[in-house]
N, C-alpha and C positions, 0 to 999 in steps of 0.2 A: 706810111710812116713807121719808122722802126723804133721800137722802145729799148733802150740799153738794159742789160742784165744788172748794172748798177742802180738803175732807177727802180727796176722791180724789186730788188733786195730791199731798197730804202723804204718802198710802199709796204712790202710785206712786214718790216720790222715795226714800222710806225702801226700798222693794223694790230700787230701782237700786242704792242705796248698799249693800245687803246683797251683791248680785251682784258689785259691783265689788270690796267688800272680800274676799269669797270668793276671786275671781279673783287677788286680789294676795297673799294670806295663804297658808297652808300646804296649802291643798287641791290645789296644782298641782305638789307634789313628786314626784319620780319617781327610781327606781333602775334601771338598765340596764346592759347589758354583753354580753359574748360568751364562749362557752365555745369554745376552739380546740382543735385536733388531732383525735383520731379521734372519728367517730360523734357529730358535734355536734347532730344532729336529734334532737328530742324527749327531751332531758335534762329532767328534773324539777327545776325551782328552787323550793325552798321559802323562803318569807320568815316568819320569827317575829319576835317583840319587841313592838313597839307595835301591830302588827296581824299577823295569820296569813293569808297567801296563798300559792298556789302556780300556777305556770305552766309551760309547756314551751318549749324553745328551738326556733327557726326552722330551715329547712334550712340557713341559714348560721350557725347557732349563737347568734344573738341573742335576747335575752329582755329583758323590761321589767315594772316594777311602777308603775303610774301613780296618781295621784291620792293620794298618801300624805300623811299628816300629818306634822310634824316630829317627830322622835324616833330612839330606838335601834332597830336591826334587826339580824338575822342572817340572811345569806343562805347556804343549803345545797344544793349540787347533788346530784344522784343518778341513776343508772341502773345496774341490775344488771349486773356483770360490767366495771364501769368504776373506775378510780382518778381521783380529782381533786386539784388542788392550786391553791390551799389547799382543804382539806376543808370549810371554811366560812369567811365573811368577815363581821366585824362593821363596822356603818356607822353614823354619826351622820347622819341627814338633817337639814340645816338649811339647805338652799339648793335652788334649783329642780331641779337634776339631779345625780345621783351615779353615776359609773360604776365598776361592779365585774367585772372579768375572771377567768375561771378556765381552767385548762388540762385536758384529760381525757387519758386513755390507756386503751385496751382492754386488760384483763389482769384478774387476780384482785382481787376487791374486799375479800378478807381472806385470811389465811394460816392454814392448818390442816395438821396432820400430828403426826409424833412426833419428839420431841428425841432425838438421840443423842449420847453422849460421843465425842470425838475420842480416837484411839488415843494 
């Protein structure tokens, strides 16, 4: 079976158009940010919503989620023994890059104990 040059050119053009359109569309969206303050390395950053992913922060507290489709997401930081502000952030990804920052503090991640009545 012989394939004509014309068919090969059409297939090549269609493949090229697909690559260009994917590069210009939602495949290039990302969310990135920084966790500031105490113990910023190895904070677990959970992404949920339109996709579910996780990553850890770098030595300088930076994180990123790349190649996301447009949609609604929630980012939740976590590390045992740390408090985060805010506890999570909702974001609508509808452009190339969205930045979401958090603050952390070493301390209790929950409160427990016995409540007593004042005198």
